[in-house]
DRENVEX-399258 format. One line per field, with one value per residue: x, y, z of N, C-alpha, C, O, CB in turn; residue number from 0. Coordinates in steps of 0.02 Angstrom, whole numbers, plus 50000, padded with zeros to 5 digits. Last residue first. Glycine has a CB too. Layout:
N
nxx = (X|...)
nyy = (Y|...)
nzz = (Z|...)
caxx = (X|...)
cayy = (Y|...)
cazz = (Z|...)
cxx = (X|...)
cyy = (Y|...)
czz = (Z|...)
oxx = (X|...)
oyy = (Y|...)
ozz = (Z|...)
cbxx = (X|...)
cbyy = (Y|...)
cbzz = (Z|...)
seq = (NUM|...)
//
This chain:
46
nxx = (51599|51519|51424|51469|51372|51329|51385|51278|51242|51225|51118|50960|50886|50833|50668|50597|50515|50340|50276|50223|50058|49951|49851|49815|49762|49649|49575|49549|49473|49358|49313|49283|49178|49082|49066|49016|48896|48828|48816|48737|48621|48585|48561|48457|48361|48269)
nyy = (50117|50239|50196|50243|50330|50287|50386|50495|50492|50607|50595|50536|50375|50273|50222|50070|50060|50048|49885|49837|49803|49721|49801|49871|49768|49737|49855|49849|49732|49774|49881|49812|49732|49832|49882|49768|49752|49867|49842|49726|49778|49869|49780|49696|49759|49689)
nzz = (51781|51679|51534|51368|51247|51082|50944|50852|50688|50558|50411|50364|50388|50254|50220|50172|50013|49995|49950|49784|49737|49767|49821|49707|49630|49708|49695|49558|49552|49625|49546|49428|49472|49495|49365|49300|49369|49330|49193|49193|49250|49152|49044|49088|49226|49354)
caxx = (51584|51578|51424|51463|51429|51308|51383|51334|51215|51270|51152|51021|50892|50879|50724|50611|50568|50400|50278|50267|50114|50008|49884|49842|49822|49703|49598|49586|49538|49397|49333|49334|49241|49106|49089|49080|48947|48843|48853|48804|48657|48603|48611|48523|48375|48331)
cayy = (50065|50215|50222|50191|50327|50293|50322|50487|50472|50569|50628|50569|50446|50283|50265|50117|50039|50090|49945|49828|49850|49691|49752|49907|49804|49688|49835|49906|49733|49716|49893|49865|49701|49791|49926|49798|49700|49856|49901|49724|49723|49894|49834|49668|49750|49723)
cazz = (51831|51716|51603|51420|51294|51152|50981|50899|50753|50600|50466|50343|50405|50310|50204|50227|50060|49987|49992|49842|49732|49733|49865|49764|49607|49699|49762|49586|49520|49647|49616|49427|49452|49551|49419|49279|49373|49401|49216|49164|49283|49219|49039|49072|49155|49336)
cxx = (51610|51556|51486|51463|51415|51369|51362|51328|51274|51236|51194|51052|50959|50883|50767|50673|50579|50453|50343|50268|50157|50068|49947|49878|49855|49767|49655|49615|49580|49467|49376|49359|49298|49172|49117|49108|49015|48899|48873|48846|48728|48641|48633|48577|48446|48344)
cyy = (50083|50165|50196|50225|50275|50287|50335|50420|50458|50554|50580|50602|50474|50357|50274|50157|50092|50065|49984|49892|49842|49738|49723|49860|49841|49721|49784|49888|49792|49719|49836|49879|49751|49757|49886|49843|49727|49804|49892|49782|49720|49840|49859|49722|49726|49708)
czz = (51899|51770|51639|51489|51346|51197|51053|50934|50798|50666|50506|50404|50382|50325|50266|50211|50113|50036|49980|49885|49794|49730|49834|49811|49664|49676|49756|49654|49545|49617|49642|49498|49450|49533|49478|49333|49353|49409|49289|49189|49258|49258|49107|49072|49145|49262)
oxx = (51601|51503|51503|51497|51358|51412|51377|51273|51315|51204|51198|51018|51010|50883|50743|50724|50572|50438|50393|50262|50131|50125|49992|49930|49916|49822|49704|49672|49640|49516|49425|49419|49354|49217|49168|49168|49065|48943|48929|48905|48775|48687|48693|48632|48489|48339)
oyy = (50045|50171|50138|50275|50263|50245|50387|50399|50414|50597|50520|50634|50438|50398|50280|50130|50152|50051|49956|49947|49841|49715|49702|49878|49843|49704|49787|49905|49785|49709|49847|49887|49736|49755|49903|49843|49712|49812|49909|49773|49712|49856|49869|49711|49734|49651)
ozz = (51947|51799|51631|51500|51367|51186|51081|50953|50784|50695|50491|50443|50381|50279|50322|50190|50101|50094|49957|49858|49850|49720|49870|49839|49669|49699|49794|49669|49551|49653|49677|49509|49469|49575|49506|49345|49384|49450|49308|49205|49298|49296|49119|49097|49188|49240)
cbxx = (51612|51615|51358|51520|51442|51255|51452|51336|51168|51336|51103|51007|50882|50948|50700|50620|50634|50383|50273|50339|50089|49989|49836|49786|49804|49682|49541|49541|49530|49362|49271|49306|49234|49054|49032|49070|48928|48780|48810|48800|48621|48540|48583|48521|48363|48390)
cbyy = (49998|50275|50201|50139|50397|50240|50285|50545|50410|50607|50663|50621|50457|50254|50334|50079|50025|50165|49925|49810|49923|49670|49695|49944|49853|49634|49805|49968|49737|49650|49901|49929|49668|49738|49972|49838|49641|49833|49964|49724|49656|49916|49892|49633|49814|49699)
cbzz = (51810|51749|51641|51415|51327|51170|50978|50951|50746|50612|50511|50286|50480|50294|50179|50295|50022|49999|50067|49819|49725|49664|49882|49800|49551|49649|49803|49591|49445|49628|49660|49396|49383|49569|49443|49214|49328|49439|49207|49088|49271|49257|48997|49005|49116|49382)
seq = (45|44|43|42|41|40|39|38|37|36|35|34|33|32|31|30|29|28|27|26|25|24|23|22|21|20|19|18|17|16|15|14|13|12|11|10|9|8|7|6|5|4|3|2|1|0)
//
């Protein structure tokens, strides 16, 4: 294996690792609350 191809392969592998780390570091999207009115649950008569 030549030095240039080894270096190129190493750079590609490092790029993949750093891309994966960046993806893991981004915070997840916050859960959105639904829009609208939710009727209260009615109680069953005793």
